[in-house]
N, C-alpha and C positions, 0 to 999 in steps of 0.2 A: 376452181377459183382462178381469178385473173391475177396478173402481176401486181396491180395496185393493192388489192386486198391482202395478198401475201406480204408485200412490202410494208403495208400499214400494220399488220399483225407483228411482223419482225421488229419494226420500230417501237411499237407498244411494249413488246417483250423486253427489248433492250432498255427502254426507259424504266420499266418496272424492275428489271434486274439491277440497274444502276441505283435506283432508289432504295431497293432492299439492301444492297451492299453498303450504301452510305448509311442507312439507318442502323444496320448491324454494326458497322464500324463505330458509329457514335454511341451505340448502346454498349459496345465492348469498352470504349473509352470511359464511359460513365461507370461501368462495372469496375474497371481498373482504378478509377478515382475513388470509388467507394471502398475497394479493398485497401488501397493505400491509406485512406483516411482512417479506416478501422484499425489497420496495423499501427499507425502513428498514435491513435487514441489508446490502444492497448499498451504501447510502450510508455506513454505518458502516465497511464494509470499504474503501471508497474513501478516506474520511478517514484511516483507519489507514495505508493504503498511502502516502498523501501525507505523513503525519507521518514515516513510516520513510524516505521519500525525502529529506525535508528533513534529518533527522538524519544520514543517510548522506552527504549533501553536506557537512554541517558537519564530520563526522569526516574525510572525504577532504580537505577544504580545509585542516584543521589538520595532517593528515599531510603534505600537500604543502608547506605553509609550513615545517614542521619539516625536511623533506627539503631544501628550498631553503636553509635556514639551515645545515644540515649540509654541504651542497655548498659553500656559501660558506666555511665553516670549513676544509674539506678543501682547497679551492683556495688559500685564504690560507696554510695550512700548507705546501702544495706549493710555492707561490711563495717563501715564506720559506726553505724548505729549498734550493730552487734558487739563490736569491741567496746563501745561506751557502756552498753548494758552489762556486759561481762565484767568490766572494770568496776562499775558501780556495785554490782552484786558481790564481788570479792571484797571491796572496801567495806560494804555493809556487814557481811556475815563473817569475814575473816578477822574483824577487830575483836570479836568475842573470844577468839582462841588465843 
């Protein structure tokens, strides 16, 4: 081979190597961007899930307190009804004695 052919092959190899290096760097950059975006999306999903958990806890707590108050009201009504029934029974049947 003569000098011109060898020089042409070396130039072609250098251009190819530069192109492959540039393409690889761009692909690596894109890969890093994808990793960064995926990490950010994961964090955002985690923050959203935590916020939903806190709100669910708050709602459940309020429902629980409401149920507790309703239970106390029912218990008080039942006790008042029982006392009234007991008093009426005594008034009705104790008069005869």
